[in-house]
C-alpha positions as CSV (number, residue, x, y, z in Angstrom):
1,M,154.5,-107.0,26.8
2,A,151.8,-107.8,24.8
3,Y,152.0,-111.3,22.9
4,R,153.1,-111.6,19.7
5,K,151.8,-114.5,17.1
6,T,154.5,-116.0,15.6
7,P,155.6,-116.6,12.0
8,A,153.9,-119.8,12.0
9,E,151.0,-119.1,13.8
10,L,150.2,-116.2,11.4
11,R,150.5,-118.5,8.4
12,R,148.3,-121.2,10.3
13,L,145.5,-118.4,10.8
14,E,145.9,-116.9,7.3
15,A,145.5,-120.4,5.6
16,A,142.5,-121.4,8.0
17,R,140.8,-117.9,6.7
18,E,141.1,-118.8,3.1
19,R,140.3,-122.0,3.8
20,L,137.1,-120.5,5.1
21,I,136.5,-117.9,2.1
22,A,136.8,-120.5,0.0
23,R,134.3,-122.7,1.6
24,A,131.8,-119.6,1.9
25,T,132.2,-119.2,-1.9
26,S,131.2,-122.2,-2.6
27,V,128.0,-122.3,-0.3
28,V,127.0,-118.9,-1.9
29,A,127.4,-120.6,-5.3
30,E,125.1,-123.1,-3.8
31,V,122.5,-121.4,-2.0
32,G,122.8,-117.8,-2.4
33,W,123.7,-114.9,0.3
34,A,120.2,-115.2,1.9
35,Q,121.1,-119.1,2.7
36,A,124.6,-118.7,3.5
37,S,124.6,-118.6,7.5
38,V,127.5,-118.1,9.5
39,T,126.6,-122.0,10.7
40,A,126.3,-123.1,6.9
41,V,129.5,-121.6,6.0
42,A,131.2,-123.2,9.7
43,D,129.8,-126.3,8.9
44,A,131.2,-126.4,5.0
45,A,134.6,-125.4,6.5
46,G,134.5,-127.8,9.4
47,I,134.7,-125.5,12.2
48,A,132.9,-124.2,14.9
49,A,130.7,-121.6,14.0
50,G,132.1,-119.2,16.6
51,S,135.4,-120.0,14.7
52,V,134.3,-117.8,12.1
53,Y,134.4,-114.8,14.2
54,Q,138.1,-115.2,14.4
55,H,138.6,-114.0,11.4
56,F,135.5,-111.9,10.1
57,P,133.7,-109.8,13.1
58,S,130.3,-110.5,11.4
59,K,128.3,-112.3,8.4
60,A,128.3,-109.0,6.4
61,A,132.3,-108.7,6.4
62,L,132.5,-112.3,5.1
63,A,130.4,-111.9,2.8
64,V,131.8,-108.7,1.7
65,E,135.4,-110.6,1.4
66,V,133.6,-113.4,-0.5
67,F,132.3,-111.0,-3.0
68,R,135.4,-109.0,-3.3
69,R,137.5,-111.9,-4.3
70,A,135.1,-113.8,-6.6
71,A,134.0,-110.4,-8.4
72,G,137.6,-109.0,-8.9
73,R,138.6,-112.4,-10.5
74,E,136.3,-111.6,-12.6
75,V,137.2,-107.9,-13.6
76,E,140.4,-109.5,-13.6
77,V,140.1,-111.7,-16.7
78,L,137.8,-109.4,-18.4
79,G,140.1,-106.7,-18.2
80,E,142.8,-109.0,-19.5
81,V,140.6,-109.7,-22.5
82,L,139.7,-106.0,-23.4
83,R,143.3,-104.6,-22.6
84,A,145.1,-107.3,-24.9
85,P,146.5,-106.3,-28.5
86,G,144.7,-106.3,-31.6
87,D,141.4,-104.5,-32.7
88,P,139.0,-102.9,-30.4
89,V,135.6,-104.0,-32.1
90,E,137.2,-108.3,-31.7
91,R,138.4,-107.8,-28.0
92,L,134.7,-106.1,-27.4
93,A,133.3,-109.1,-28.8
94,R,135.7,-111.7,-27.3
95,G,135.6,-110.1,-23.8
96,V,131.8,-110.0,-23.7
97,E,131.8,-114.1,-25.0
98,V,134.5,-114.5,-22.4
99,F,132.6,-112.7,-19.2
100,A,129.3,-114.6,-20.4
101,R,131.0,-118.0,-20.8
102,R,132.5,-118.0,-17.4
103,A,129.3,-116.9,-15.7
104,L,127.2,-119.6,-17.6
105,E,130.0,-122.4,-16.1
106,N,129.4,-121.3,-12.5
107,P,125.9,-120.3,-13.0
108,G,125.3,-120.7,-9.1
109,L,128.5,-118.0,-8.5
110,A,127.7,-116.2,-10.9
111,H,124.1,-115.3,-10.2
112,A,125.3,-114.3,-6.8
113,L,127.3,-111.8,-7.8
114,L,124.8,-110.3,-10.7
115,A,121.7,-110.3,-9.2
116,A,120.6,-112.7,-6.2
117,P,119.3,-110.7,-3.4
118,A,122.0,-109.6,-0.8
119,E,122.4,-107.7,2.2
120,P,123.4,-103.8,1.8
121,A,126.9,-104.1,2.1
122,V,127.4,-106.8,-0.7
123,G,125.1,-104.5,-2.6
124,A,127.2,-101.8,-2.4
125,E,130.3,-103.8,-3.3
126,R,128.2,-105.1,-6.4
127,I,127.8,-101.2,-7.8
128,A,131.3,-100.4,-7.0
129,F,132.2,-103.1,-9.2
130,R,129.6,-102.4,-12.0
131,R,132.1,-99.3,-12.1
132,R,135.0,-101.3,-13.0
133,Y,133.2,-103.3,-15.5
134,H,131.9,-100.0,-17.0
135,A,135.1,-98.5,-17.0
136,L,136.8,-101.3,-18.9
137,F,133.8,-101.0,-21.2
138,A,134.3,-97.4,-21.9
139,E,138.1,-97.7,-22.4
140,V,137.8,-100.3,-25.1
141,V,134.8,-98.4,-26.9
142,R,136.8,-95.1,-26.9
143,E,139.7,-97.2,-28.6
144,G,137.4,-98.4,-31.0
145,V,136.2,-94.8,-32.0
146,A,140.1,-93.6,-32.1
147,A,140.6,-96.2,-34.4
148,G,137.6,-95.1,-36.5
149,T,136.2,-98.7,-36.2
150,L,133.4,-97.7,-34.0
151,P,131.3,-94.8,-34.8
152,E,131.6,-91.3,-32.7
153,Q,130.0,-91.9,-29.4
154,D,130.2,-91.3,-25.5
155,G,131.9,-94.0,-24.4
156,A,130.9,-94.0,-20.9
157,I,126.9,-94.3,-22.2
158,T,127.6,-97.0,-24.4
159,A,129.9,-99.0,-21.5
160,A,126.8,-98.5,-19.4
161,A,124.3,-99.5,-21.7
162,L,126.6,-102.8,-21.9
163,T,127.1,-103.4,-18.6
164,G,123.6,-103.2,-17.7
165,A,122.8,-105.0,-21.0
166,V,125.1,-107.8,-19.8
167,G,124.0,-108.3,-16.6
168,E,120.3,-108.5,-17.3
169,V,120.6,-110.7,-20.3
170,L,122.7,-113.4,-18.0
171,A,120.4,-112.8,-14.9
172,D,117.5,-114.6,-16.3
173,P,119.3,-117.8,-17.5
174,L,121.7,-118.1,-14.4
175,G,118.4,-117.7,-12.3
176,A,116.8,-120.6,-14.5
177,P,119.2,-122.5,-16.0
178,G,118.7,-124.4,-19.3
179,S,115.9,-121.8,-20.6
180,A,118.4,-121.5,-24.2
181,S,121.6,-122.9,-25.0
182,A,124.8,-121.6,-24.1
183,D,126.0,-121.5,-27.4
184,A,123.1,-119.6,-29.1
185,L,123.0,-117.2,-25.7
186,L,126.6,-116.2,-26.2
187,A,126.4,-115.8,-29.9
188,E,122.9,-113.2,-29.6
189,L,124.9,-111.5,-26.4
190,T,128.0,-110.9,-28.5
191,A,125.9,-109.8,-31.4
192,L,124.0,-107.4,-29.0
193,A,126.9,-105.9,-27.7
194,L,128.4,-105.0,-31.0
195,R,125.3,-103.7,-31.9
196,C,125.2,-101.3,-29.0
197,A,128.7,-99.9,-30.0
198,G,127.6,-99.6,-33.2
199,A,130.2,-102.0,-35.2
200,P,129.6,-103.1,-38.6
């Protein structure tokens, strides 16, 4: 008969896995994907490097999980703002501001999610999450068009432009902090998003 782990053992393993993901996220935010080796993550978690492989079959699998968790939270927050009640134009402005402010509050992690060089598996996840951001922006732009607060336009094209522009504008300040004040950057980025959508 095959050995089955007890519920207590499963809970311990899950807790250890969650701690490992949290430590790996911190390491990525501090040094980026390239320097976030299995050894560096294991050291941060206070475990042997070999123990990492009890939870993930490879460094790439761990990196993908870190990306999914962190980027997933950002998509959730943006979705909550863009889908809240109220005027679509105001929600669009607020969504861009909230997204950018969160990025500037944790620049290392944001840079890793948006722009830092990463292995192909993480790059594929980055593309998948860009599609999710794109879908959220397209939805609110279409609502604005339907409400008459935005001019007639292809919401998908505008959303693609917004997704690319927001990421591009943030990439430089995240990579080289101190180039502009956060408030000035947020104001410029929000104004850019509204101009892109044709808001009055």
